[in-house]
C-alpha positions as CSV (number, residue, x, y, z in Angstrom):
1,X,89.3,-131.2,107.6
2,X,91.0,-133.6,109.9
3,X,89.4,-136.9,111.1
4,X,88.9,-135.8,114.7
5,X,87.1,-132.2,113.4
6,X,84.9,-134.4,111.1
7,X,84.1,-136.6,113.8
8,X,83.2,-133.6,116.2
9,X,81.1,-132.2,113.4
10,X,79.4,-135.4,112.6
11,X,78.8,-136.6,116.4
12,X,77.2,-133.0,117.4
13,X,74.9,-133.3,114.4
14,X,73.9,-136.8,114.8
15,X,73.3,-136.2,118.6
16,X,71.0,-132.7,117.7
17,X,69.0,-134.8,115.1
18,X,68.2,-137.5,117.7
19,X,67.6,-135.5,120.7
20,X,65.7,-132.3,119.4
21,X,62.4,-134.2,118.8
22,X,62.7,-135.8,122.2
23,X,63.2,-132.4,123.9
24,X,60.2,-131.1,121.6
25,X,57.9,-133.9,123.1
26,X,58.9,-133.5,126.6
27,X,58.4,-129.5,126.4
28,X,55.0,-129.9,124.9
29,X,54.1,-132.5,127.7
30,X,55.2,-130.0,130.5
31,X,54.1,-126.9,128.9
32,X,57.4,-125.4,128.4
33,X,56.3,-123.2,125.4
34,X,56.9,-119.6,124.0
35,X,53.4,-118.0,123.4
36,X,52.5,-115.9,120.5
37,X,52.8,-112.0,121.2
38,X,53.1,-108.7,119.7
39,X,56.8,-108.8,119.2
40,X,56.7,-112.7,118.2
41,X,56.2,-113.6,114.5
42,X,54.9,-117.2,115.5
43,X,51.1,-117.7,116.0
44,X,51.3,-121.0,117.9
45,X,52.8,-122.0,121.2
46,X,56.2,-123.2,120.5
47,X,58.7,-125.1,122.5
48,X,61.8,-123.1,123.3
49,X,64.1,-125.7,124.7
50,X,66.1,-126.6,121.7
51,X,69.3,-125.2,123.1
52,X,69.4,-128.5,125.5
53,X,69.8,-130.5,122.4
54,X,72.4,-128.3,120.8
55,X,74.6,-128.1,124.2
56,X,74.4,-132.0,124.4
57,X,75.2,-132.4,121.0
58,X,78.5,-130.2,121.4
59,X,79.2,-131.6,124.7
60,X,79.0,-135.2,123.7
61,X,81.1,-134.5,120.6
62,X,84.0,-132.8,122.4
63,X,83.9,-135.6,125.2
64,X,84.1,-138.4,122.7
65,X,86.8,-136.6,120.9
66,X,88.8,-136.0,123.8
67,X,88.6,-139.3,125.3
68,X,89.9,-140.7,121.8
69,X,93.0,-138.3,121.9
70,X,91.7,-135.8,119.5
71,X,93.0,-133.0,121.4
72,X,96.4,-134.4,121.6
73,X,98.9,-133.3,124.0
74,X,98.0,-129.6,124.6
75,X,100.3,-127.5,126.7
76,X,98.5,-126.9,130.1
77,X,97.6,-123.1,129.4
78,X,95.9,-124.3,126.1
79,X,94.0,-126.9,127.8
80,X,92.8,-124.6,130.4
81,X,91.4,-122.4,127.8
82,X,89.8,-125.0,126.0
83,X,88.0,-126.3,129.3
84,X,87.4,-122.9,130.3
85,X,85.3,-122.1,127.1
86,X,83.5,-125.7,127.8
87,X,82.7,-125.1,131.2
88,X,81.9,-121.5,130.5
89,X,79.3,-122.3,128.0
90,X,77.8,-124.8,130.3
91,X,77.4,-121.9,133.0
92,X,76.0,-119.4,130.3
93,X,73.5,-122.1,129.0
94,X,72.4,-122.7,132.5
95,X,71.9,-119.1,132.9
96,X,69.9,-119.1,129.6
97,X,67.8,-122.2,130.6
98,X,67.1,-120.6,134.0
99,X,65.5,-117.5,132.1
100,X,63.7,-120.0,129.9
101,X,62.1,-121.4,133.0
102,X,61.7,-118.7,135.4
103,X,62.1,-115.4,133.5
104,X,65.1,-113.9,135.4
105,X,65.5,-110.1,135.3
106,X,67.8,-108.6,132.7
107,X,70.0,-107.1,135.7
108,X,70.2,-110.4,137.6
109,X,71.2,-112.1,134.1
110,X,73.9,-109.6,133.3
111,X,75.5,-110.0,136.6
112,X,75.6,-113.8,136.2
113,X,77.2,-113.3,132.8
114,X,79.7,-110.9,134.2
115,X,80.8,-113.2,136.9
116,X,81.3,-116.1,134.8
117,X,83.0,-114.3,132.1
118,X,85.5,-113.0,134.9
119,X,86.1,-116.4,136.0
120,X,86.6,-117.8,132.4
121,X,89.3,-115.0,132.0
122,X,91.2,-116.2,134.9
123,X,91.6,-119.7,132.9
124,X,93.3,-117.7,130.2
125,X,90.8,-116.9,127.8
126,X,91.9,-113.2,127.5
127,X,92.0,-110.5,125.1
128,X,95.6,-109.4,125.0
129,X,96.2,-106.9,122.4
130,X,94.4,-103.8,120.8
131,X,94.6,-103.0,117.2
132,X,94.9,-99.4,116.8
133,X,94.5,-97.9,113.3
134,X,97.7,-97.0,111.7
135,X,99.4,-97.7,115.0
136,X,99.9,-101.7,115.1
137,X,99.1,-103.6,118.3
138,X,99.2,-102.4,121.8
139,X,99.7,-105.0,124.7
140,X,96.9,-104.7,127.0
141,X,97.7,-104.4,130.9
142,X,95.5,-107.0,132.9
143,X,92.9,-104.7,134.1
144,X,92.0,-103.3,130.6
145,X,92.3,-107.2,129.1
146,X,89.8,-108.2,131.8
147,X,87.2,-105.4,130.9
148,X,87.5,-106.1,127.2
149,X,87.3,-109.7,127.6
150,X,84.2,-109.6,129.5
151,X,82.7,-107.3,127.4
152,X,83.4,-109.4,124.2
153,X,82.1,-112.6,125.8
154,X,78.9,-111.1,127.6
155,X,78.2,-109.0,124.5
156,X,78.3,-111.7,122.0
157,X,76.1,-113.8,124.2
158,X,73.5,-111.2,124.0
159,X,74.1,-110.4,120.5
160,X,73.1,-113.9,119.4
161,X,70.3,-114.1,121.8
162,X,69.0,-110.5,120.4
163,X,68.9,-111.9,116.7
164,X,67.3,-115.0,117.7
165,X,63.7,-113.3,116.5
166,X,63.0,-115.5,113.2
167,X,62.8,-119.1,112.5
168,X,66.4,-120.5,112.0
169,X,68.1,-117.0,112.1
170,X,70.5,-117.4,115.4
171,X,71.1,-121.1,114.4
172,X,72.2,-120.4,110.8
173,X,74.1,-117.3,111.6
174,X,76.0,-119.2,114.1
175,X,76.5,-122.3,112.2
176,X,77.8,-120.1,109.3
177,X,80.3,-118.2,111.8
178,X,81.4,-121.4,113.3
179,X,82.5,-122.9,110.0
180,X,84.4,-119.8,109.1
181,X,86.1,-120.0,112.5
182,X,86.8,-123.6,112.0
183,X,88.7,-122.9,108.7
184,X,90.4,-120.0,110.2
185,X,91.6,-121.8,113.2
186,X,93.0,-124.7,111.1
187,X,94.8,-122.3,108.9
188,X,96.3,-120.7,112.0
189,X,97.2,-124.1,113.5
190,X,94.8,-124.1,116.4
191,X,93.4,-127.8,116.3
192,X,92.0,-127.7,119.7
193,X,89.6,-124.6,119.2
194,X,88.9,-126.0,115.7
195,X,87.3,-129.0,117.4
196,X,85.1,-126.6,119.5
197,X,84.1,-124.8,116.3
198,X,83.5,-128.0,114.3
199,X,81.2,-129.2,117.0
200,X,79.3,-126.0,117.3
201,X,78.8,-126.0,113.4
202,X,77.8,-129.6,113.1
203,X,75.2,-128.8,116.2
204,X,73.7,-125.7,114.9
205,X,73.3,-126.6,111.4
206,X,71.6,-129.8,112.3
207,X,69.3,-128.0,114.6
208,X,68.1,-126.1,111.4
209,X,66.3,-129.2,110.4
210,X,63.8,-128.5,113.0
211,X,64.2,-124.8,113.6
212,X,64.2,-123.3,109.9
213,X,61.1,-121.7,108.8
214,X,58.4,-123.0,109.5
215,X,60.0,-124.0,112.9
216,X,59.1,-126.8,115.1
217,X,61.2,-125.8,118.1
218,X,62.9,-122.6,119.4
219,X,66.5,-123.1,120.9
220,X,65.5,-120.5,123.7
221,X,67.9,-118.3,125.7
222,X,69.9,-121.5,127.0
223,X,70.9,-122.0,123.2
224,X,71.3,-118.6,122.1
225,X,73.7,-117.8,125.2
226,X,75.6,-121.0,124.9
227,X,76.1,-120.2,121.2
228,X,77.1,-116.7,121.6
229,X,79.5,-117.3,124.5
230,X,81.1,-120.3,122.7
231,X,81.7,-118.4,119.3
232,X,83.1,-115.7,121.3
233,X,85.4,-117.8,123.4
234,X,86.7,-119.7,120.4
235,X,87.4,-116.2,118.6
236,X,89.5,-115.2,121.7
237,X,91.6,-118.5,121.8
238,X,91.6,-119.7,118.6
239,X,92.1,-116.8,116.5
240,X,93.5,-114.0,118.3
241,X,96.8,-115.8,118.4
242,X,99.2,-114.3,115.8
243,X,100.5,-110.7,116.7
244,X,99.3,-109.1,113.5
245,X,96.3,-106.6,113.0
246,X,94.4,-109.1,110.8
247,X,94.6,-112.0,113.3
248,X,93.2,-109.7,116.3
249,X,90.5,-108.4,114.3
250,X,89.4,-111.8,112.9
251,X,86.6,-112.7,115.3
252,X,85.2,-109.3,115.6
253,X,85.0,-109.2,111.5
254,X,83.5,-112.6,111.5
255,X,80.5,-111.8,114.0
256,X,80.3,-108.4,112.6
257,X,76.4,-109.1,111.9
258,X,74.9,-109.8,115.0
259,X,77.6,-107.5,116.8
260,X,76.6,-104.6,114.6
261,X,73.0,-105.2,114.8
262,X,73.3,-105.2,118.7
263,X,75.2,-102.2,118.7
264,X,72.9,-100.1,116.4
265,X,70.0,-101.0,118.6
266,X,71.4,-100.1,121.8
267,X,72.5,-96.6,120.4
268,X,68.7,-96.3,118.8
269,X,67.3,-97.0,122.2
270,X,69.5,-94.7,124.1
271,X,68.9,-91.9,121.6
272,X,65.2,-92.4,122.0
273,X,65.4,-92.3,125.7
274,X,64.9,-95.7,126.2
275,X,66.7,-98.6,128.4
276,X,69.0,-100.6,126.0
277,X,67.3,-103.6,127.5
278,X,63.9,-102.6,126.5
279,X,62.6,-105.2,124.1
280,X,61.3,-103.7,120.7
281,X,61.5,-104.2,116.9
282,X,64.3,-102.1,116.0
283,X,66.6,-105.2,115.0
284,X,67.7,-105.7,111.3
285,X,65.3,-108.7,110.7
286,X,62.3,-106.5,112.0
287,X,63.5,-103.6,109.5
288,X,63.7,-106.1,106.7
289,X,60.1,-107.7,107.3
290,X,58.8,-104.0,107.6
291,X,60.3,-103.4,104.2
292,X,58.1,-106.2,102.8
293,X,60.5,-109.0,102.6
294,X,59.0,-112.5,103.5
295,X,60.3,-114.3,106.6
296,X,62.2,-117.0,104.5
297,X,64.0,-114.2,102.3
298,X,64.9,-112.1,105.4
299,X,66.7,-114.9,107.0
300,X,68.3,-116.0,103.9
301,X,69.5,-112.4,103.0
302,X,71.0,-112.4,106.7
303,X,72.5,-115.7,106.1
304,X,74.1,-114.2,102.7
305,X,75.3,-111.1,104.6
306,X,77.2,-113.3,107.5
307,X,78.7,-115.6,105.0
308,X,80.1,-112.6,102.9
309,X,81.7,-111.0,106.0
310,X,83.0,-114.4,106.9
311,X,84.3,-115.0,103.5
312,X,86.1,-111.6,103.2
313,X,87.7,-112.3,106.6
314,X,89.2,-115.5,105.4
315,X,90.5,-113.6,102.3
316,X,92.1,-110.9,104.5
317,X,93.6,-113.5,106.6
318,X,95.4,-114.8,103.5
319,X,93.7,-118.0,103.9
320,X,94.2,-120.4,100.7
321,X,91.2,-119.8,98.3
322,X,90.0,-117.2,100.7
323,X,89.5,-114.8,97.8
324,X,87.6,-117.5,95.8
325,X,85.2,-117.9,99.0
326,X,84.6,-114.3,99.0
327,X,84.0,-113.7,95.2
328,X,81.4,-116.6,95.5
329,X,79.8,-115.2,98.6
330,X,79.7,-111.7,97.0
331,X,77.7,-113.2,94.2
332,X,75.4,-115.0,96.6
333,X,74.9,-111.6,98.6
334,X,74.2,-109.6,95.3
335,X,71.6,-112.3,94.0
336,X,69.9,-112.1,97.7
337,X,69.9,-108.4,97.7
338,X,68.2,-108.3,94.3
339,X,65.7,-110.8,95.4
340,X,65.0,-108.4,98.4
341,X,64.9,-105.4,96.4
342,X,62.3,-107.0,94.2
343,X,60.0,-108.2,96.9
344,X,60.3,-104.9,98.9
345,X,59.3,-102.9,95.7
346,X,56.1,-105.0,95.2
């Protein structure tokens, strides 16, 4: 990792560690808490504004690195893309924060998300190729590119939001995915997007200090929307650069766990004649809890699953030591699966 990438990681992490307790105290003071309920696993009011700390950590880290020349002399188009992700992340964060404060309707949130994603597409954050099995890559016309890009950005934003149901789950999954994207971006010679991934990794992993079970604070919709959008944006501008099938598929493979979880839940809800926006307990973490796994083992198992998918993605991309990462991740997932099976059979 280059010096600037380490600096982005460290600045974001330190900022989150310092600001999160402050945000928590302010949330308690002004009563901005998430109350226990039927779908909630916590049994006491919890501040759900931790996304403010994550966002501030990432923003400060990127601004410091940018002012120090860490982004180098980027071509105008690449600079537009990085700022498109940064400003788009701000907009998605504000949508989520408004929902945390005012409980916006799902339809209104979706319209705002689609609008912002469309604007971001115009900055150059675009999915330009489609991988066809046994058919190589197909260049997409602008209309199809816009539709798929908006679907990807909005979909991942909500996918991370939907898995944010257990202490530390969304932060850990996002942190692992960000680390994998950092390694992949560096390997593909995309240092600018790697800086965004480094800051994101530092901020989310540091947030686990206060968010892992038993959590002291939740990230809220502001945090989950920001993480989902930024991960999706880095996937587009940092990984989908080469004209190879593996390069195009990398972001979808790295983020497969939240993406497949969301897709399965939507299909299941529609199959049962319910709205896809109806809250329920059909997510992977709910099913693992119902199978008898503890809160912590459920989260750790999904961490291992995310790490395994990411490591396999690195191996497929030909990244040095990628196969070693994949073997180690496979062993960790096997051990976590064995522990899960033991606990579920009790």
